[in-house]
Backbone as CSV, one residue per row, in Angstrom:
resi,resn,N_x,N_y,N_z,CA_x,CA_y,CA_z,C_x,C_y,C_z
1,MET,6.946,-40.986,19.948,7.639,-39.067,19.119,7.271,-38.496,21.095
2,TYR,7.956,-37.524,20.806,8.176,-36.712,21.863,7.696,-35.282,21.677
3,THR,6.935,-34.520,22.552,6.467,-33.264,22.263,7.459,-32.283,22.073
4,LYS,8.297,-32.624,23.157,9.234,-31.690,23.162,10.465,-31.470,22.098
5,LYS,10.564,-32.844,21.103,11.449,-32.665,19.769,10.501,-32.084,18.793
6,THR,10.432,-30.810,18.661,9.393,-29.849,17.628,10.639,-28.580,17.262
7,VAL,10.750,-28.763,16.038,11.863,-27.539,15.546,10.863,-26.837,14.697
8,ILE,11.316,-25.157,14.324,10.504,-24.898,13.508,11.759,-23.761,12.724
9,TYR,11.444,-24.146,11.481,12.198,-23.097,10.660,11.205,-21.982,10.048
10,ALA,11.973,-20.533,9.802,10.918,-19.739,9.003,12.055,-19.012,8.022
11,LYS,11.587,-18.717,6.701,12.214,-18.013,5.763,11.137,-17.193,5.134
12,VAL,11.750,-15.808,4.871,10.823,-15.133,3.315,10.920,-15.587,2.429
13,GLU,9.737,-16.014,1.505,9.799,-16.064,0.340,9.505,-15.111,-0.836
14,SER,9.517,-15.602,-1.957,9.418,-14.730,-3.045,9.534,-15.776,-4.372
15,PRO,8.391,-15.661,-5.190,6.800,-14.767,-4.750,6.180,-15.535,-3.913
16,ALA,5.234,-14.934,-3.018,4.132,-15.061,-2.365,4.105,-16.417,-2.714
17,GLY,3.622,-17.412,-1.459,2.880,-19.144,-1.702,4.363,-20.015,-2.397
18,THR,5.499,-19.653,-2.496,6.276,-20.612,-2.972,7.463,-20.883,-1.761
19,ASP,7.522,-22.187,-1.849,8.046,-22.418,-0.859,9.846,-21.985,-0.951
20,ALA,10.269,-21.305,0.433,11.201,-21.036,0.359,12.506,-21.877,1.024
21,ALA,12.175,-22.940,1.382,12.939,-24.055,1.665,14.362,-23.673,2.828
22,PRO,13.399,-22.971,4.062,14.416,-22.949,5.242,15.074,-23.880,5.467
23,THR,16.585,-23.722,6.252,17.386,-24.860,6.780,17.429,-24.721,8.450
24,ALA,18.253,-25.801,8.523,18.387,-25.873,10.123,19.370,-24.833,10.637
25,GLY,20.422,-24.717,9.655,21.429,-24.051,9.879,21.245,-22.514,10.106
26,SER,20.701,-21.874,8.947,20.216,-20.711,8.745,19.118,-20.112,9.129
27,ASP,17.900,-20.805,9.438,16.499,-20.571,9.877,15.697,-21.088,10.783
28,ALA,16.608,-21.816,11.769,15.772,-22.394,12.710,15.555,-20.989,13.982
29,ILE,14.089,-21.542,14.417,13.891,-20.355,15.717,13.486,-21.003,16.687
30,MET,14.290,-20.806,17.638,13.879,-21.248,19.162,12.122,-21.160,19.621
31,ALA,11.422,-21.758,19.373,10.026,-21.785,19.806,9.393,-22.779,20.751
32,PHE,8.555,-22.042,21.829,7.677,-22.537,22.773,6.384,-22.683,22.504
33,ASN,5.660,-23.818,23.098,4.440,-24.359,23.034,3.588,-23.816,21.728
34,VAL,4.664,-24.953,20.689,4.042,-24.741,19.382,2.797,-25.741,19.397
35,SER,1.595,-25.084,18.556,0.788,-25.834,18.397,0.474,-25.895,16.638
36,LEU,-0.317,-26.820,16.266,-0.408,-26.860,14.416,-1.871,-27.238,13.886
37,ASP,-2.429,-26.712,13.592,-3.881,-26.852,13.246,-3.961,-26.886,11.624
38,VAL,-4.455,-27.926,11.289,-5.072,-28.323,9.693,-6.268,-28.013,9.630
39,LYS,-6.289,-26.876,8.873,-8.327,-26.748,8.855,-8.516,-26.588,7.516
40,PRO,-9.333,-27.652,7.645,-10.270,-28.399,6.077,-11.336,-27.308,5.993
41,ASP,-11.681,-27.195,4.891,-13.362,-26.799,4.651,-13.956,-27.853,3.816
42,MET,-14.619,-28.703,4.886,-15.368,-29.758,4.498,-16.770,-29.364,3.868
43,LYS,-16.900,-29.737,2.749,-18.142,-29.124,2.171,-19.031,-30.741,2.280
44,GLU,-20.087,-30.243,3.092,-21.225,-31.261,3.090,-22.400,-31.706,2.164
45,ARG,-22.625,-32.758,2.020,-23.626,-32.851,1.016,-24.905,-33.631,1.325
46,TYR,-26.037,-32.739,1.633,-27.115,-33.152,2.432,-28.164,-33.166,1.446
47,ALA,-28.015,-33.780,0.170,-28.924,-33.735,-0.844,-30.484,-34.620,-0.590
48,GLY,-31.378,-34.364,-1.097,-32.546,-35.522,-0.996,-32.127,-36.774,-1.091
49,ASN,-32.855,-37.412,-0.593,-32.387,-39.318,-1.324,-33.337,-39.688,-0.568
50,ASP,-33.649,-41.012,-0.693,-34.741,-41.764,0.126,-34.353,-42.314,1.586
51,THR,-33.270,-41.657,2.147,-32.957,-41.705,3.496,-32.821,-40.330,4.077
52,ARG,-32.508,-40.490,5.598,-32.015,-39.193,5.942,-30.428,-39.290,6.187
53,SER,-29.533,-40.165,5.377,-28.393,-40.729,5.720,-27.941,-39.239,4.422
54,ALA,-26.514,-38.713,4.922,-25.570,-37.800,3.932,-24.649,-38.464,3.410
55,TYR,-24.559,-37.836,2.202,-23.706,-38.335,1.512,-22.206,-37.998,1.824
56,ALA,-21.215,-38.545,1.425,-19.574,-38.086,2.188,-19.264,-36.973,1.655
57,SER,-18.867,-36.215,2.783,-18.312,-34.643,2.636,-17.031,-34.866,1.513
58,ILE,-16.653,-33.415,1.300,-15.733,-33.493,0.512,-14.746,-32.410,0.984
59,ARG,-13.114,-32.361,0.590,-12.442,-31.825,1.042,-12.538,-30.457,0.189
60,GLY,-12.731,-29.387,0.641,-12.265,-27.867,-0.350,-11.282,-27.370,0.484
61,LYS,-10.777,-26.187,0.070,-9.878,-25.333,0.579,-9.322,-26.321,1.891
62,THR,-7.599,-26.207,1.986,-7.354,-26.274,3.387,-5.797,-25.636,3.318
63,VAL,-6.236,-24.998,4.906,-4.995,-24.197,5.313,-4.773,-24.780,6.395
64,VAL,-3.628,-24.199,7.140,-2.737,-24.738,8.388,-2.296,-23.436,9.155
65,GLU,-2.519,-23.614,10.782,-2.397,-22.462,11.760,-1.474,-22.977,12.384
66,VAL,-0.415,-22.048,12.739,0.640,-22.385,13.553,0.760,-21.416,14.612
67,LYS,0.669,-22.044,15.841,0.867,-20.781,17.033,2.010,-21.273,17.734
68,PHE,2.890,-20.202,18.260,4.180,-20.380,18.857,4.823,-19.373,19.720
69,ASP,5.025,-19.677,20.623,6.250,-18.459,21.192,7.542,-18.162,20.702
70,VAL,8.048,-17.062,20.940,9.409,-16.921,20.773,10.104,-15.824,21.849
71,GLU,10.923,-15.856,22.348,11.797,-15.099,23.275,12.124,-13.732,22.514
72,LEU,11.784,-12.740,23.235,12.042,-11.517,22.254,13.336,-11.370,23.038
73,ARG,14.159,-11.045,21.934,15.890,-11.125,22.465,16.570,-10.732,21.009
74,GLY,17.911,-9.956,21.070,18.349,-9.518,20.124,19.249,-10.730,19.416
75,SER,19.863,-10.543,18.224,21.110,-11.860,17.471,22.220,-11.710,18.371
76,GLY,22.444,-10.817,19.271,23.798,-10.913,19.882,24.669,-9.707,19.339
77,THR,24.052,-9.275,18.217,24.993,-8.556,17.485,24.432,-7.129,17.180
78,ALA,24.819,-6.066,17.670,23.943,-4.631,17.284,23.999,-4.609,15.578
79,GLY,22.762,-4.241,14.823,22.964,-4.485,13.304,22.755,-5.530,12.488
80,THR,22.670,-7.005,13.297,22.726,-8.182,12.828,20.669,-8.435,13.120
81,ALA,20.031,-8.365,11.899,18.773,-9.497,12.743,18.830,-10.640,13.289
82,PRO,17.730,-10.567,14.011,17.871,-12.038,14.561,16.983,-12.977,14.157
83,ARG,16.655,-14.132,13.934,16.454,-15.056,13.439,14.687,-15.003,13.291
84,TRP,14.008,-14.430,14.287,12.355,-14.197,14.183,12.055,-12.742,13.144
85,GLY,13.377,-12.473,12.639,13.018,-11.077,11.483,12.020,-11.646,10.607
86,ALA,12.240,-12.970,10.303,11.200,-13.438,9.125,9.919,-13.804,9.585
87,LEU,9.628,-13.645,10.565,8.240,-13.800,11.273,7.770,-12.259,11.203
88,MET,8.895,-11.666,11.436,8.178,-9.976,11.567,7.713,-9.427,10.198
89,LYS,8.307,-9.690,9.491,8.033,-9.296,7.632,6.943,-9.915,7.244
90,ALA,6.592,-11.091,7.856,5.181,-12.007,7.420,3.702,-11.562,8.325
91,CYS,4.599,-10.607,9.481,3.384,-10.073,10.330,3.320,-8.639,10.024
92,ASP,3.579,-8.068,8.735,3.605,-6.825,8.280,4.506,-5.694,8.840
93,ARG,5.561,-5.957,8.976,6.838,-5.244,9.278,7.987,-4.954,8.396
94,LEU,8.198,-4.069,8.408,9.212,-3.613,7.411,10.552,-3.953,8.186
95,GLU,11.467,-4.554,7.927,12.851,-4.796,8.720,13.831,-3.440,7.823
96,ALA,14.448,-2.875,8.715,15.274,-1.986,7.985,16.921,-2.425,9.211
97,VAL,17.613,-2.688,8.364,19.269,-3.041,8.966,20.502,-2.178,8.869
98,SER,20.922,-1.382,10.009,21.928,-0.652,9.716,23.277,-1.297,10.501
99,ALA,23.930,-1.692,9.456,25.543,-2.658,9.570,25.823,-2.422,11.274
100,GLY,26.055,-3.012,11.920,26.986,-2.465,13.140,25.979,-1.382,14.383
101,THR,24.795,-1.240,14.083,24.116,-0.115,14.831,22.852,-0.651,15.289
102,ASN,21.590,-1.080,14.541,20.674,-1.334,14.927,19.800,-2.187,14.068
103,VAL,18.398,-2.567,14.093,17.487,-3.436,13.759,16.328,-2.703,13.726
104,ILE,15.603,-2.339,12.658,14.419,-1.583,13.358,13.017,-1.941,12.467
105,TYR,12.101,-2.477,13.286,10.863,-2.861,12.752,9.742,-2.024,13.014
106,THR,9.168,-1.523,11.699,8.173,-0.886,11.731,7.003,-1.388,10.863
107,PRO,5.434,-1.122,10.924,4.583,-1.307,9.979,4.982,-0.862,8.562
108,ALA,4.516,-1.953,7.619,5.240,-2.141,6.393,3.923,-1.606,5.328
109,LEU,4.690,-1.229,4.666,3.932,-0.642,3.379,2.933,-1.376,2.719
110,THR,3.859,-2.425,2.013,3.262,-3.730,1.392,3.542,-4.836,2.402
111,THR,2.811,-5.972,2.322,3.323,-7.155,3.125,3.865,-8.227,2.598
112,GLU,4.624,-9.145,3.246,5.414,-10.115,2.535,4.715,-11.254,3.122
113,THR,5.158,-12.361,2.561,5.044,-13.894,3.303,6.481,-14.720,3.679
114,CYS,5.958,-15.163,4.293,7.456,-16.779,4.704,7.029,-17.983,4.364
115,THR,7.838,-18.848,4.509,7.394,-20.334,4.628,8.072,-20.962,6.050
116,ILE,7.000,-21.442,7.065,7.451,-21.966,8.205,7.542,-23.788,7.754
117,TRP,8.596,-24.008,8.101,8.541,-25.779,8.417,8.571,-26.150,9.523
118,VAL,7.490,-26.975,10.345,7.596,-27.787,11.378,7.897,-28.958,11.252
119,ASN,8.683,-29.347,12.464,9.023,-30.746,12.269,8.617,-31.016,13.638
120,ILE,7.784,-32.119,13.872,6.761,-32.789,14.951,7.645,-34.041,15.045
121,ASP,9.090,-34.485,15.665,9.440,-35.683,15.776,9.950,-36.375,14.410
122,GLY,9.912,-35.472,13.307,10.492,-36.709,12.308,9.259,-36.585,11.484
123,ILE,7.751,-35.672,11.829,6.625,-35.589,10.786,6.951,-34.242,10.299
124,LEU,7.280,-34.108,9.213,7.507,-32.419,8.702,6.247,-31.697,8.125
125,GLN,5.663,-30.980,8.303,4.718,-29.912,8.242,5.080,-28.947,7.099
126,LYS,5.080,-28.819,5.857,5.749,-27.804,5.217,4.518,-26.560,4.884
127,VAL,4.537,-25.811,5.265,3.378,-24.512,5.526,3.917,-23.212,4.335
128,ALA,3.774,-23.004,3.575,4.181,-21.787,2.564,3.209,-20.690,2.562
129,GLY,3.455,-19.650,1.741,2.494,-18.738,2.094,1.992,-17.772,3.288
130,CYS,2.736,-18.149,4.107,2.556,-17.427,5.431,2.477,-16.097,5.831
131,ALA,1.638,-15.802,6.211,1.441,-14.486,7.347,0.659,-14.266,8.449
132,GLY,0.647,-13.466,9.432,0.049,-13.941,10.661,0.249,-12.411,11.360
133,ASP,-0.031,-12.768,12.744,-0.393,-11.609,13.588,0.676,-11.995,15.190
134,CYS,0.946,-10.965,15.534,1.741,-10.873,16.782,1.343,-10.241,17.939
135,GLU,1.910,-10.840,18.917,1.761,-9.532,20.196,3.021,-9.981,21.142
136,ILE,3.274,-9.098,21.523,4.590,-8.509,22.831,3.975,-9.044,24.245
137,ASP,4.395,-9.881,24.674,3.985,-9.754,26.182,5.037,-9.746,27.191
138,LEU,5.389,-8.585,27.769,6.462,-8.287,28.921,5.304,-7.928,30.113
139,ILE,6.259,-9.069,30.693,5.385,-9.386,32.862,6.693,-9.450,33.488
140,SER,6.545,-8.494,34.321,7.191,-8.198,35.500,8.315,-9.206,35.790
141,GLY,9.472,-9.423,35.905,10.304,-10.533,36.425,10.159,-12.216,35.285
142,GLU,9.732,-11.887,34.395,9.462,-12.823,33.335,10.315,-12.901,32.030
143,VAL,10.498,-14.062,31.433,11.166,-13.745,29.897,9.903,-12.903,29.108
144,PRO,10.578,-12.060,28.355,9.724,-11.841,27.181,9.252,-12.293,26.154
145,TYR,8.073,-12.379,25.694,7.797,-13.174,24.440,7.103,-12.540,23.241
146,LEU,7.325,-13.047,21.985,6.607,-12.437,21.072,5.537,-13.811,20.644
147,ARG,4.152,-13.748,20.638,3.538,-14.517,20.268,2.990,-14.496,19.274
148,PHE,2.958,-15.354,18.493,2.870,-15.617,17.063,1.429,-16.714,16.385
149,THR,0.930,-15.874,15.727,-0.229,-16.851,15.050,-0.577,-16.735,13.439
150,MET,0.349,-17.662,12.912,0.569,-17.763,11.808,-0.098,-18.764,10.353
151,SER,-0.722,-17.901,9.405,-1.424,-18.829,9.062,-0.819,-19.336,7.210
152,GLY,-0.987,-20.482,6.654,-0.456,-20.629,5.375,-1.094,-21.630,4.979
153,ILE,-0.517,-22.351,3.811,-1.192,-23.248,2.696,-0.842,-24.705,2.922
154,TYR,-1.637,-25.670,2.994,-1.502,-27.034,3.338,-0.826,-27.826,2.335
155,VAL,-0.062,-28.426,3.017,0.216,-29.968,2.180,0.840,-31.282,2.504
156,LEU,0.572,-32.164,1.931,0.545,-33.529,3.177,1.909,-33.437,3.640
157,PRO,1.887,-33.877,5.161,2.931,-33.854,5.448,3.842,-35.270,4.952
158,THR,5.269,-34.962,5.553,6.192,-36.406,5.338,6.885,-36.840,6.302
159,ASP,7.552,-37.953,6.216,8.665,-38.179,7.206,9.414,-37.712,6.795
160,SER,10.254,-37.062,8.282,11.536,-36.356,7.981,12.294,-36.566,9.217
161,THR,13.760,-36.617,9.268,14.597,-37.090,10.211,14.649,-35.355,10.755
162,ILE,15.012,-35.193,12.055,14.838,-33.571,12.591,16.459,-33.587,12.409
163,VAL,16.864,-32.252,11.921,18.097,-32.045,11.722,18.567,-31.119,12.714
164,VAL,19.888,-31.142,13.005,19.974,-30.431,14.373,19.993,-29.055,14.030
165,PRO,19.349,-28.276,14.688,19.084,-27.072,14.338,20.054,-26.059,14.580
166,THR,20.220,-24.987,14.425,21.236,-24.097,15.302,20.621,-22.897,14.970
167,PHE,20.672,-22.687,16.527,19.427,-21.108,17.294,20.575,-20.096,17.419
168,ASP,19.800,-18.867,17.580,20.424,-17.686,18.080,20.856,-18.374,19.313
169,THR,21.843,-18.302,19.831,22.799,-18.217,21.142,22.008,-16.923,22.484
170,THR,22.012,-15.637,22.177,21.711,-14.794,22.827,20.658,-15.332,23.873
171,ILE,20.828,-14.629,25.107,20.014,-15.252,26.235,19.025,-13.918,26.677
172,PRO,17.859,-14.158,26.927,16.957,-12.820,26.783,16.959,-12.319,28.377
173,GLU,16.901,-11.282,27.806,16.765,-9.986,29.053,15.536,-10.435,30.136
174,ILE,15.458,-10.709,31.064,14.463,-10.765,32.134,13.665,-9.272,32.017
175,VAL,12.041,-9.491,32.556,11.837,-8.089,32.203,11.972,-7.209,33.517
176,LYS,12.866,-6.837,33.806,13.227,-6.005,35.082,14.303,-4.746,34.902
177,GLY,14.547,-3.754,35.625,15.237,-3.136,35.211,14.942,-2.015,34.223
178,THR,13.842,-2.058,33.746,13.177,-1.419,32.273,13.142,0.073,32.411
179,THR,13.521,0.939,31.425,12.822,1.782,31.740,11.595,2.605,30.657
180,THR,10.495,2.527,31.379,9.343,2.778,30.750,8.300,3.612,31.158
181,THR,8.163,4.196,30.513,7.280,5.747,30.828,5.769,5.526,29.490
182,PHE,4.613,6.127,30.113,3.957,6.157,29.570,3.246,7.906,29.584
183,GLY,3.442,8.776,28.273,3.479,9.833,28.506,4.764,10.281,29.209
184,ALA,4.813,10.620,30.492,5.789,11.757,30.658,5.888,10.676,32.631
185,TYR,4.978,9.601,32.897,4.561,9.127,34.018,5.672,7.495,33.736
186,ALA,6.077,7.412,34.733,6.884,5.991,35.444,6.077,5.570,35.857
187,ALA,5.136,4.793,35.557,4.220,3.926,36.574,4.691,2.719,37.093
188,ILE,4.250,2.182,38.255,4.676,0.994,38.662,3.702,-0.179,38.020
189,ILE,4.548,-0.557,37.255,4.063,-1.486,36.407,4.391,-3.059,36.420
190,GLU,2.909,-3.851,36.420,2.985,-5.101,36.295,3.256,-5.755,34.915
191,LYS,2.693,-5.463,33.863,2.513,-6.195,32.891,2.253,-5.212,31.664
192,ILE,2.528,-5.637,30.798,2.422,-4.918,29.659,2.133,-6.018,28.130
193,ASN,1.043,-5.573,27.578,0.625,-6.540,26.104,0.740,-5.428,25.279
194,LEU,1.012,-5.997,24.058,0.744,-5.088,22.866,0.830,-6.095,21.567
195,LYS,-0.613,-5.708,20.980,-1.000,-6.180,19.740,-0.859,-5.880,18.541
196,PHE,-0.522,-6.422,17.639,-0.340,-5.706,16.351,-1.338,-5.313,15.629
197,GLY,-2.631,-6.597,15.556,-3.722,-6.556,15.287,-4.124,-6.636,14.022
198,ASN,-3.372,-7.382,13.618,-3.038,-7.702,11.869,-4.985,-8.613,11.843
199,LYS,-5.281,-8.316,10.575,-6.258,-9.102,9.911,-5.894,-9.886,9.144
200,VAL,-5.669,-11.179,9.097,-4.693,-11.961,8.198,-5.986,-12.652,7.089
201,VAL,-6.013,-12.661,5.911,-7.227,-12.833,4.809,-6.381,-13.840,3.817
202,GLU,-7.240,-14.563,3.321,-6.846,-15.420,1.945,-6.527,-14.816,0.870
203,ARG,-5.621,-15.281,0.290,-5.635,-14.727,-1.184,-6.066,-16.023,-2.004
204,THR,-7.529,-16.285,-2.359,-8.079,-17.328,-2.873,-7.713,-17.058,-4.384
205,SER,-7.445,-18.250,-5.068,-7.087,-18.543,-6.403,-7.426,-20.063,-6.739
206,MET,-8.269,-20.263,-7.717,-8.973,-21.855,-8.076,-7.573,-22.292,-9.151
207,ASN,-6.381,-21.544,-9.312,-5.572,-22.460,-10.145,-4.444,-22.906,-9.196
208,GLU,-4.779,-22.728,-7.679,-4.063,-23.515,-6.876,-4.094,-24.460,-6.301
209,ALA,-3.367,-25.731,-5.814,-3.885,-27.135,-5.811,-4.709,-26.941,-4.377
210,GLU,-5.017,-25.545,-3.470,-5.863,-25.698,-2.316,-6.474,-24.792,-2.562
211,GLY,-6.634,-23.877,-3.384,-7.675,-22.889,-3.501,-7.074,-21.743,-3.102
212,VAL,-5.608,-21.731,-2.833,-5.329,-20.561,-1.648,-3.848,-20.106,-1.781
213,LEU,-3.493,-18.798,-2.780,-2.436,-18.568,-3.217,-1.159,-18.400,-2.064
214,ALA,-1.537,-17.185,-1.143,-0.990,-17.426,-0.023,-2.253,-16.416,1.415
215,PHE,-1.301,-16.098,2.247,-2.044,-15.385,3.078,-1.353,-13.700,2.965
216,MET,-2.280,-12.664,3.662,-1.798,-11.561,3.342,-2.298,-10.810,4.591
217,VAL,-1.910,-9.867,5.333,-2.395,-8.792,6.519,-2.984,-8.055,5.428
218,GLY,-4.593,-8.060,5.684,-5.613,-7.387,5.062,-5.495,-6.007,5.188
219,ASP,-5.380,-5.576,6.974,-5.707,-4.319,7.608,-4.765,-4.335,9.121
220,ARG,-4.656,-3.689,9.901,-4.466,-4.113,11.051,-4.922,-2.865,11.919
221,ASN,-5.193,-2.831,13.383,-5.152,-1.877,14.176,-4.735,-2.418,15.480
222,PRO,-3.330,-1.687,15.970,-2.915,-2.120,16.619,-3.014,-1.745,18.301
223,THR,-3.304,-2.451,19.124,-3.813,-1.920,20.766,-2.573,-2.371,21.811
224,GLY,-2.989,-1.897,22.846,-2.308,-2.726,23.864,-2.938,-2.484,25.343
225,ILE,-2.267,-3.016,26.446,-2.548,-2.774,27.704,-1.794,-2.515,28.485
226,MET,-1.891,-1.859,29.563,-0.789,-1.727,30.907,-1.112,-1.693,32.091
227,THR,-0.967,-3.015,32.973,-1.514,-3.037,33.796,-0.758,-2.257,35.277
228,CYS,-0.976,-1.237,36.082,-0.359,-0.698,36.699,-0.751,-0.476,38.438
229,GLU,-0.275,0.262,39.041,-0.982,0.252,40.483,-1.760,1.843,40.339
230,ALA,-2.980,1.554,40.872,-3.801,2.668,40.527,-3.309,4.153,41.376
231,VAL,-3.169,4.796,40.904,-2.736,6.480,41.537,-4.156,7.559,41.585
232,LEU,-4.318,8.395,42.365,-5.128,9.933,42.670,-4.965,10.286,40.844
233,ARG,-5.993,10.970,40.765,-5.857,11.730,39.364,-4.836,12.985,39.541
234,ALA,-4.813,13.209,40.666,-3.471,14.190,41.100,-2.257,13.944,41.205
235,GLU,-1.589,12.992,40.851,-1.008,12.031,40.988,-0.182,13.185,39.215
236,SER,1.497,13.223,39.602,1.848,13.868,38.297,1.841,13.317,37.011
237,ASN,1.611,13.555,35.896,1.157,13.143,34.332,0.536,11.895,34.368
238,ALA,-0.293,11.548,35.646,-0.814,10.105,35.657,-2.070,10.232,35.859
239,ASP,-3.040,11.466,35.055,-4.629,11.575,35.254,-5.151,10.494,34.234
240,PHE,-5.360,9.535,34.235,-5.463,8.609,32.817,-6.941,9.131,32.586
241,TRP,-7.754,9.179,33.721,-8.934,9.431,33.196,-9.296,10.743,32.667
242,SER,-8.736,11.451,32.414,-8.320,13.084,32.153,-8.172,13.227,30.765
243,TYR,-7.167,11.990,30.460,-6.412,11.581,29.273,-7.624,10.981,28.292
244,PHE,-8.278,9.843,29.169,-9.057,9.110,28.009,-10.666,10.038,27.857
245,ASN,-10.711,10.989,28.670,-11.801,12.181,28.686,-11.936,13.016,27.516
246,SER,-10.511,13.349,27.273,-10.137,14.764,26.299,-9.790,14.013,25.134
247,SER,-9.079,12.257,25.075,-8.724,11.567,23.965,-7.157,12.158,23.646
248,THR,-6.498,12.545,24.492,-5.504,13.365,24.768,-3.946,12.340,24.276
249,ILE,-3.545,12.248,23.124,-2.197,11.507,22.883,-1.178,11.520,23.749
250,LYS,-0.852,9.993,24.179,0.522,10.011,25.035,1.239,9.049,24.063
251,ALA,2.242,9.077,24.298,3.555,8.093,24.070,3.986,7.393,24.687
252,LEU,4.265,5.976,24.217,4.560,4.750,25.253,5.971,4.522,24.781
253,SER,6.914,4.490,25.501,8.498,4.100,25.576,8.819,3.279,26.918
254,LEU,9.793,2.075,26.025,9.892,0.744,26.939,11.473,0.586,26.248
255,VAL,12.291,0.520,27.005,13.991,0.055,26.908,14.020,-1.230,28.268
256,LEU,14.593,-2.242,27.246,15.072,-3.594,27.629,16.024,-3.952,27.310
257,GLY,16.960,-3.955,28.547,18.464,-4.564,28.426,19.353,-3.477,27.913
258,ALA,20.880,-3.751,28.790,21.522,-2.739,28.638,23.035,-3.206,27.780
259,THR,23.020,-4.464,27.232,24.277,-5.100,26.269,24.228,-5.241,25.308
260,ALA,24.773,-4.497,24.181,24.793,-4.333,22.715,24.338,-5.669,22.663
261,GLY,23.683,-5.529,21.399,23.050,-6.821,20.488,21.934,-7.021,21.115
262,ASN,21.405,-7.034,22.507,20.419,-7.574,22.951,19.666,-6.591,23.814
263,ILE,19.701,-5.420,23.047,18.778,-4.109,23.902,17.401,-3.970,23.009
264,VAL,16.194,-4.103,23.718,14.988,-4.007,22.768,14.373,-2.682,23.531
265,THR,14.339,-1.599,22.277,13.278,-0.230,22.521,11.949,-0.482,21.810
266,ILE,10.983,0.028,22.277,9.589,0.109,21.998,8.834,1.389,22.386
267,THR,8.691,2.025,21.002,7.812,3.128,21.189,6.503,3.133,20.377
268,ALA,5.895,3.682,20.681,4.482,3.823,20.211,4.261,5.670,20.693
269,ASP,4.276,6.428,19.748,4.426,7.704,19.977,2.678,8.322,19.717
270,SER,1.558,7.551,19.290,0.557,8.487,19.197,-0.652,7.440,20.014
271,CYS,-0.578,7.130,21.128,-1.536,5.885,22.142,-2.907,7.062,22.272
272,VAL,-3.764,6.337,21.982,-5.037,7.021,22.315,-5.751,6.313,23.784
273,LEU,-6.170,6.509,24.787,-6.576,5.531,25.643,-7.993,5.366,25.559
274,PHE,-8.619,4.189,25.927,-9.869,3.641,26.344,-9.915,4.132,27.345
275,ALA,-11.524,3.719,27.918,-11.835,4.007,29.781,-10.764,2.786,30.334
276,PRO,-10.399,3.574,31.640,-9.467,2.851,32.229,-9.979,2.150,33.149
277,LYS,-9.788,0.310,33.880,-10.399,-0.401,33.890,-9.786,-0.749,35.634
278,TYR,-10.487,-0.826,36.443,-9.877,-0.927,38.057,-9.789,-2.733,38.431
279,GLY,-8.655,-2.793,39.009,-8.489,-4.481,39.158,-8.173,-4.275,40.730
280,ASP,-7.979,-5.854,40.807,-7.287,-6.021,42.097,-6.281,-7.125,42.186
281,ARG,-5.188,-6.892,43.068,-4.224,-7.657,43.044,-3.819,-7.915,44.362
282,GLU,-4.131,-9.205,44.893,-3.947,-9.261,46.101,-4.072,-7.984,47.134
283,GLY,-5.081,-7.379,47.404,-5.864,-6.425,48.033,-5.134,-5.290,47.550
284,MET,-4.483,-5.286,46.582,-3.863,-3.806,46.219,-4.467,-3.271,44.511
285,ARG,-5.111,-2.178,44.787,-6.021,-1.466,43.394,-5.066,-1.599,42.468
286,THR,-5.461,-1.860,41.414,-4.641,-1.854,39.727,-5.393,-1.180,39.334
287,MET,-4.814,-0.465,37.922,-5.773,0.149,36.633,-5.190,-0.641,35.789
288,ASP,-6.109,-1.466,34.857,-5.521,-1.678,33.384,-6.085,-0.127,32.416
289,ILE,-4.958,0.090,31.886,-4.946,0.962,31.046,-4.770,0.701,29.491
290,GLU,-5.932,0.736,28.751,-5.879,0.047,27.486,-6.052,1.156,26.520
291,PHE,-5.412,1.006,25.263,-5.291,2.350,24.528,-4.774,1.467,23.105
292,GLN,-5.334,2.486,22.069,-4.760,2.299,20.346,-3.870,2.937,20.108
293,MET,-2.930,2.053,19.645,-1.440,2.844,18.984,-2.065,3.040,17.679
294,ALA,-2.314,4.465,17.568,-2.584,5.136,16.124,-1.286,6.013,15.269
295,ARG,-2.095,5.978,14.273,-0.761,6.328,13.275,-0.411,7.887,13.566
296,GLY,0.987,8.260,13.250,1.162,9.628,13.209,1.268,10.213,11.869
297,ASP,1.983,10.010,11.217,2.279,10.046,9.602,1.899,8.747,8.688
298,GLY,1.932,7.454,9.550,1.768,6.670,8.501,2.858,5.604,8.553
299,ASN,2.293,4.275,9.132,3.314,3.076,9.005,4.091,3.218,10.101
300,ASP,3.794,4.053,11.098,4.761,4.059,12.586,3.687,4.270,13.673
301,GLU,2.642,3.224,13.891,2.110,2.820,14.974,2.878,2.643,16.144
302,MET,3.755,1.662,15.860,4.570,1.171,16.746,6.113,0.868,16.493
303,LYS,6.964,1.124,17.211,8.293,0.632,16.478,9.184,0.027,17.479
304,ILE,9.910,-1.237,16.982,10.890,-2.203,17.693,12.087,-1.983,17.138
305,GLU,13.017,-1.257,18.096,14.470,-1.318,17.907,15.688,-2.225,18.700
306,LEU,16.191,-2.928,18.068,17.022,-3.798,18.309,18.471,-3.181,18.351
307,THR,19.283,-3.401,19.292,20.537,-2.466,19.199,21.516,-3.053,20.149
């Protein structure tokens, strides 16, 4: 068996916990660094007896955690959702599609789930009832990534030959030539990391085979961190210490790419700064600007727009 021969498929479910049967032709997602961890709740039995030996443990609820990275890129056609849209929905994001114009992801009012199938060189692990968390990793000169951590329900895996997957063919834009501002300041930025901050919880049910109906996002608190070159407080629009000290709200805006169908715009209009932290990069003083992406009117902490 070969590590590289690993394919992921994902499709939104209805109702939650019901396998949506994703296919290689419509639902395959190009994924990197895939890991799959089956997590059984083993019930230990240390009853008193005539020795110090334990009785055999019993398998209780069993769930699956799947982690993987997906390139942050559009579908190639403005107004057409990318394959990773199903994962966004399961990470508490509402998908709004305007045909021929854009696809927008914003925090959702209610949560959805998806089915993920992971085929590891002929061993197929089906994982229904998935919800998860995501972070966006943007490093200057590198490929931008969405890093997913998804949780779902365990079933016994089966042997199943990998069907040739059909992926989105768009080439991701390297993180360079962006238009990025924090407030009105265009810093010299090394990297930005944005975390959805989802709290993923079980919907336990004694009527289900594994004791769990599905997972859901119970709460969220998105945060971010921007690493940039340090500047004096007097630098125009760059007094991060003052913004922290007075809890001044600032907006983050980032535009990556210039080709229709593969332009990514990320905005967070109500960022509240934590205390800046000093760092070093090869003798150059840097600052880590950490912040919460707070609500404005609600369900608007961060927006991802594909055009």
